[in-house]
N, C-alpha and C positions, 0 to 999 in steps of 0.2 A: 153249733151251727147245724142246721137240719140237712141231712143227706150227705154229710161229709164225715169221714173217719180220719183220724190223725195217727201217724206212725212215726216212731223214732227210727232213723236209719243207722245201721251199724256198719263198721268197716269190713266185717267178714261174716261168714255164715255161723260162726260160733257165738256171735252177738256178745262178745266180751268187751269191745271198745266202741263207744258211740262215735259216729261220724260227725256229731254236733249239728245234725240237720233233721228237720221234720219233713214229712210228706203229707199233704192234704189230698185225700182221695174222694172223688165224687162217686159214691157207691152205686148210684143209679145210672151212671153214664159209663157204659162199657160195651165192648164188642169182643167177639171171639178172636183170639190170637192163634199162634201155632200150638201144636200139642205140647211142646216144651214150655211155652210161655203161659199157657192158660188164658184166662180173660185179660184184656187190656183195659185199664181204667183211665178215664180222664183224671188228671191230677195237677197239683201245683207242687213243683219240686225246686230244690236249690241247685244253682249252677256253680260248680267249683267246689273246692275242698275246705276252705276255712269255715269255721262256725258262722252261722247266719249269713250265708252267701245270698246274692240276688236270687230272686225266684221268678219262675216262668211257668206258663201253662204247658203241659206235656202229657205223656201217657206213662203208666207204670204197669208192669206185668204182675199178675197174681203170684207167679213163682218168686219174683223179686221180693214182694211183700212177705211171703211165707219164709223165705230163706234169710233175708238180711234186714228185716224190719220187725218192730214190736209195736202193738197197739198202745197208744197213750191218750191221755185226756187233752182236750182243747187247751186247758190251762197250761199244761206242761209244754205243749207245742208252742204256745204264745211266748213262754219263757225262753225256750231254746232256739226258736227260729222266727222272730218277729216279721222278717221280710215276706214269709209266705202269706201273712195276713194283709200286706199291702196289695197283693194280687187278689186275694179273696174278697177283701172289702171293696175293691174297685169294681167287682162284678155285680 
């Protein structure tokens, strides 16, 4: 998908255990956040803890992506969190 990057979200900053969720980030849609947050990106994120939770449009901070997420392929994101594609495909 053009203009979207996919990230796997982890439970902690050590990135040892996956949270079982992916984040879809619109890399061209952002605004400045606080100094602590960095840029704020429009994104599709999962709500809740279980793997493949319902997904909604939201924002995600650059710092969160750096600390608790790892870049993954679209294929991997589709496997781990199909619900984010329900939102993406509807747009």
